[in-house]
N, C-alpha and C positions, 0 to 999 in steps of 0.2 A: 335746766331742770328736767328730771325724767320721772317716770311713774314710780319706780321703786323709791326715789327720794320723797315724792309727794305722799306715798303711802306710809313711809317711815315717819314723816312729820305729822301726819294726821291721826295715825292709829292710836296714839296715847290719849287723845281727847275723850273718847267715850269711856275709856278705862278709868281715868282720873275723876271724871265728872260722876260716873256711877259710884265710885268709892265715896266721894264726898256726899252724894245724895243718900247713900246708905247711912252715913254718920248722921246726917240731918234727920233722916227717917227714924233712926234710933232715938234721937233727942225728942222728936215729935211723939213717939210712942211713950216716952217717959214723962214728958212735961204736959202732954195733951193740950198743947197750944195750937190754935187754929193757924196762926201765921207760920209756925214751924211745919205744919202739915202742908200748907200751900207751897212753901219754899221747897220742901222735899219733893213734892209731886212735880213741880215745875222743873226742878234739877234733873229728876229721873226721866221726865218726858224729853228734855233736851238731849240727855245722854243716849236715850234709846233711839231717838230719831236720827242722831248723828252716826249711828252705826251703819246705816245704808250707804252713805257716801264713802265711808272708809272701806266697805266691802267692795264697792265699785272701783276704787283706786287700787285695791288688792288684785282685782281681776286683771287690770292693765299692767300692774307690776309683775304679776305671774308670767305674762307673755315676755316681758322684757328680760326677766331673770332667767327664764328657760332658754331664750335665745343667746344669752351671755354664757350659758353653760358653766355657771359658777356655783351652783347648788345642786344637791341631790334631788332628783325628781320625787323620790319617796317622801322627803321632808316637805317639799312644796305641796304635794297632794294631801299629806296629813294636815298641814296648816289650812289648806283650802277647805277641807271637810269640817274642821273645827270652827273655822271662821263662818262658814255657812250656818252651822248650828247656832253659833253665838249671835249672828245677825238676826236670826228669827226670834230668839229669846229676847234680845235687846229691843227689837222693834215691837214685840209684844209688851215689854215693860214700858216702852215709850207710849204706846197707844193707851194702855191701862192707866198710866199716870196722868196722861193728858185728859182722859175721860174723868178721872178723879178730881183733877183740878177744875175741870168744867163744871162738875157736879157741886163742888164746894163753892164756886163763884156764884152759883145760882141759888144756894141755900142761904138760910138766915145767918147773920154775922156771928152768932154765938154757937153755931152748930159744928160739931166734930164730924169727921167722915164716918160713914157707916162702918160697922165692925167688919163686915165682909170685905169692904174696900180696903181697910187697913191691912187685913190678912193677905189679900191678893196683891196688894202693892208691895208688901214686904216679901212675899214669896217670889214674885217675879223679879224684884230687885236682887235678891240673893241668887236666883237661877241665872239671871243675866250676868251678874258678877262672876259666878262660877264658870259659865261657858266662855265668857270673854277672856278670863284668866287663862283657861286651857288653850284658847286660840292664840293668845299672846305668847305663851310658853312655847307652843309648837312653832310659831313664827320666829321666835328668837333662835331656835335650833337651825333655821335656814341660814341665817347669817353668822351665827357664832358656834355652831356645832353643839356637841353635848357638854363641853367643858368651857364655860364662858370665862373663867378666871385665868386659864392658861392658853386659850385659843388665840388665833390671829385676830387682827382688827376685822371689822365687818367687811365681808366680801362684796357686799352690795355697795357700800359707800366707797370702798377702794378696790376697783376692779383688779384682777390679777395681772401681773406683769408678764413679760415674754417667757420667763422661765418658771413661773408658778404653775403648780398643778392643783387640782381639786383634791382636798384632804377628805378621807372617809373615816368613819369610826374605827375601822380596822387599823388605819394608820396611827390613830391616837393610842390604841391598845399596844402597839409595838414599841412606843417610846415611853 
C-alpha cells in the first residue's frame, strides 16, 4: 500500500458524506423536524472533520506522485491549491455543524435550531460542497487528464511501463 492509494481510497468519503448531509439538511429545512436537524448536523460535522486526514494523505501522495514523474506538476499544484481551500471550508463546515449539534443537544427537546444557525449551516455546507467538488475535479485531471472517457487508465494505479511516456494535453489535441 502506498500514499497515492491511501489518498485515492479515502478522498471520496468527505465528498459523499457532505452530499448526503446536504440532502438531509434540505429535508430538515422542509420538514422542520428536530431529529432531521440533528442528523444533518452530525453528518456534516463528520464530513467536515474528515477532510483534514484526506488533506494529509494528499500531501504524502503528492511527494510520491512527483517522484514517480507520472503527472504534470501544474496539475498537481492546481489540485493542491484547490484541496487546501476545500479543506478550510470543510473544516469550517464541520466545526459549525458540531457547534450546532452541541447547541441542539443542550436545548429543550421541542426546540428547532436558531434561524441564524440554519442559514450558516446551509451556507457552509454548500460552500464546502462547491470547494471539495472543485478539488476533486482538479485531482481527477492528475490521473485521467482532460478527457476521462478516452484517456488511459489511472497513471497512479497503474504505473507506466518501460516504453510509456507522459501524455500532455497537446498530445491529446494531435489525435
